[in-house]
N, C-alpha and C positions, 0 to 999 in steps of 0.2 A: 475519221468517221465517214466523211464524204466519199473517200476512195473505196472504203468497204462497201458502201451502198452501191456505187458504180460497179464494183466487182460482182456483187450479188446479182444486180440487175443484168449484167452481161452473161453470167452463168445461166440464169433462168431463161434468158432470151435464146442463148444457144441451145439449151435443152428443148425448149418449145419448138424452135425451128427444126431441130433434128427429128423430133417426133412427127412433125408435120411432113417432113421429107421422106420418112422411112416407109410410108405406105406406097407412094409411087415407085420408089426404088425396089421394094419388095414385089410389087406387081410385075416389074420388069424381069426380076429374077425368077418369078414363078413360071415364066415361059420355058424355063430349062429345068427347074428343080422343084420338088414338092415342099410345102411350107413346114413340114415336120423336120426333115433333115436340114433345111435352111436355118430353122431356129436353133437346132442342136449345134450346128457348126458355129453359128453366131455366138450363142451364149456359153458354148463350151470354151471358146477362145477368151470371152469376157471373164469367165470364172477363173481361168489360169492367171490372167493379168491381175485380177483383184486379189487372188491368193498371194501372189508374189508381192503386191503392193502392201497388203496387210501385214505379211510377215516382216518385210523390210521396215515398215513404220512402227508397228506395235509389238512385234516379236511373237514367239510361240504361244505365250499366254493368251493372246487375243483369240485363239481358236478353241478355247475352253467354252463349252455350252453353258456352263453354270446352272444346270438344271432347267435350262430353257430350250432343250433340244426339240421337244414336240411343238412348242410355239414357233420356233424358228423354221422347222419343217413346214408347218401349216402355212405360215405367211410366205415362205419361199415357194410352196406349191401354188398359192394364189397368184403370185406374180409370174413365175417362170414355168408354169404348166398351164394353169387356167387361162391367164392373160396371154402369154406369148404364143402358146400353141393355138388357142381358140381364135384369137383375133386375126391371125394370118390365115388360118384354115378357112374361117368365114369370109375373109377378103378374097381368097383364091376361088372359093366356090361361087361367089357372086360375079366374078370377072372384073371388068373394067369399072363398073359402078361401085364395086366393093371398096375402091380406093377412097372415095368421098364419104361413104358410109362409115368406114372405120375411123376416118379422121374426125368426123363430126361426133361419133360416139366418144372418142377420146376427149373432145372438148366439153362433153357433158359431165365429166368426172366430178367437178365441184358440186354440180346439182344432184348428181347421183348420191354423193356422200351425204348431202342433206337429207335425202329420202331415206337412206339407210339409218341415219341417226333417228329419224322420225319413227320408222317402223320398228326397229329393234329396241332402241332405248326410250321410245315414247316421248321424245323431245320435240314438241310440235314447233315448226319454224314460224316466224312472224308472217303475218298475212302477205305483206309485200314480197317476202322472200318466196313464199308459196307461189305467188303469181309469176315471179321470175322463173321458178322451176317449170311452171306450166308453159310459159312462152318458149323456154329453151327446148322443151320436149316437142312443142309444135314445130319449132325450127328443124329439129332432128327428123320429124316425120315428113316434112316437105322434102328434105334431101333424100330420105330412104325411099319414099313412095313416088317422088317426082311429081307430086300433086295429084296422083291418081290412087287414092286409098283402096277403092274397090278393085282395081286391077292388081294391086299388090297383095291384097288378101287372097285373091284367087290364084296368085302365082306362088304356089307352095315352095318352089324352088328357091325363092328369095327370102321366105320367112325363116326357114331353118338357119341359113348363114347369118342372117341379121340377129337371130336369137343367140348364136354362137358369139358373135361380136359383142353383144350386150352383156352376156355372162362374162366374157373376158374382161370387159371394162370394170365390171363389178369386182372381179378378182383383184384388179390392180388398185382399186379404191380401198379394199379390205386390207391389202398389203401396206398401202400408204398410212392407213389408220393404225395399223399394227406397230408402226415405228414408235408411236408414243409409249409402248410397253418397254422400250429399250432406250429411254431418254438418257440413261447414264453411259450409254455406249456411243462411240463415234459413228458417224454416218458410214464410214468405210467398213467398220466391223459389221454392222448390221447388214449392209448391202452385200458384203463378201459372204457371210455365213448363210444368208437366205438364198443367195444366188447359187452357192455351192450345193446346198441340200435340194433346192428346187430344180436345178438343172440335172442333178443325178436322178431325180424322179422323173423328169421329162424324158431322160435317156431310157428309162425302163418302158415308158409309154411308147416311145419310138420303136424300140426293139419288138414290143409286142405287135405294133402296127405293121412291122416288117415281116414278122413270122406269119401273120394271118394273110399276108399278101396285099395289104392295102397300100403300102408304099414299098419302094425298092431302094436298095443302097445306091447312091449316085456314083456314076463313073468318074474317072479322072477328068474326062472331057467336060462333064457337066460342072464339076468343081472349078475347073479352070475358067469355064465361061461365066460362072457366077462370082468369080474371085473379086472383081471390083465392087459388086453389090455387097458381098459379105464384109469386105474391108470397111466400107462405109458404115454398115450396120454394126460392126464391132466397135469402131472408134467413136462414132457420133451418137446415134440413138442408144447404143449399148453401154459404153464406158463413160464417156463425157457427160451425156444426158443423166444417166443414173446417179453419178456422183455430184455433178454440177448442180443438179436440181436440189438435192438434199442440202448441199452447202449453201446454195442461194436462198433457200427457204429459212435457214437458220440465221442468215444475215438480214433479210428483208422482212421476215415474219410471213406466215402462210397467206394472210389476207393480201399482202402486197404481191407475193409471188404468184398467186392465182391469176392475176391480171395477165400474166404472160401466156397462159393457156389459150388466149385468143389467137396467138400467132400459129397455133397448130392447124386449124382448118384453113387459115389464110395462106399459109405456106403450101399446103396440099393443093389448094386451088390454083395458085400461081404455077407450081411445077406441072400439074396435070394439064393446064392450058398450054404450057410450053411443049409438052409431050403430045399434044393434039387431041386431048380428051375434050369432048364437046360438053362444056359447062352449061347447064340449063339455068333458066331464071329461077327455078326452084332450088338449085344448089346455092345460088347467090342469096336469095331471100332467106333460106333456112340458116345459112351461115351468119348473115347479118343479124337475125333474131337471136341466135345463140350468143353472139358477141355483145349485143345490146343488153341481153338478160344478165350476163356475167358482169358487165360494167355497172349496170344499175344496182345489182345486189351488192356489189363491192362498195359502191358509194354509200348505199343505205347502211351497210354495216358500220362503215367509218362514222357516219352521222350519229348512229345509235351509241357508239362508243364515246363520242364526244359529249352527247347529251346525258349519258350516264355519269360521266366524270364531273360535269359542270355543277350539279347540285351539291356534290360532295365538297367541291372547292368553295362554293358560296357558304355552305354550312360552317366550314372551318373559319372563313373570314368573319362571320357573324359571332362565333365564339371568341375570336381574338378581340373584336371591338366591344 
């Protein structure tokens, strides 16, 4: 049991660090290639690997949609079109500052999921959780605006990319929540089929963007120059993080796994500093606020669960006596 917990923690840690590292790596690749073709090359390779793995492990029957084709396509589109295309498009449009903005938005996923449940399903969170959500949003605004909200609002060039990144993150949250509809399926099967359908849809989007002249097909020299970046993105944030996170969550439970999201902005900060990015005090303060909010809410949920169980245990003891 202890070894399983350590394995789950290791997988979640690797996934979070990989996600934190992918934004600086992508930014370096965008000096040569556009985010559209970079994403297709990345997830085209990941899709092929996942298809081979699923066929080898579960056989041809695992590719049956079982009447869930529309749902699989929708969730795949949320993850591999809305999230993957928009988050890197937004990051590229923002330039160097987009690296931290994308990373911080990624760290907001747990809080955004709480807001989605509140808005769509009318399940109001506890007051303390709502406060944590507010604190995390304040932290995100500090990183995005660098402490100058007025200047940010006036700079429309930054608002649109930020909106793209925010929509992208919502897409991944929806994809993650959609996994509960396929609880009888393995993580590999859900990941493979959604990735396959989503990447095919993303391919159609990239073809349209190419035909209208927004992007162009990368040359052999461009593909060669970005090969190290693509290899990293395929292996770590693409394959290992996608599968490792789902397996880690199944071992640790979502509440424990979410703690590892804290490593996303921390990893991005460390790599960005190493690359020479000038980290401002607002980047640091905003990141700290988000981490504290996540930790505080996680501890609060744990205490709530314990207090919920305690009366039941006492009641049983009283009945026995």
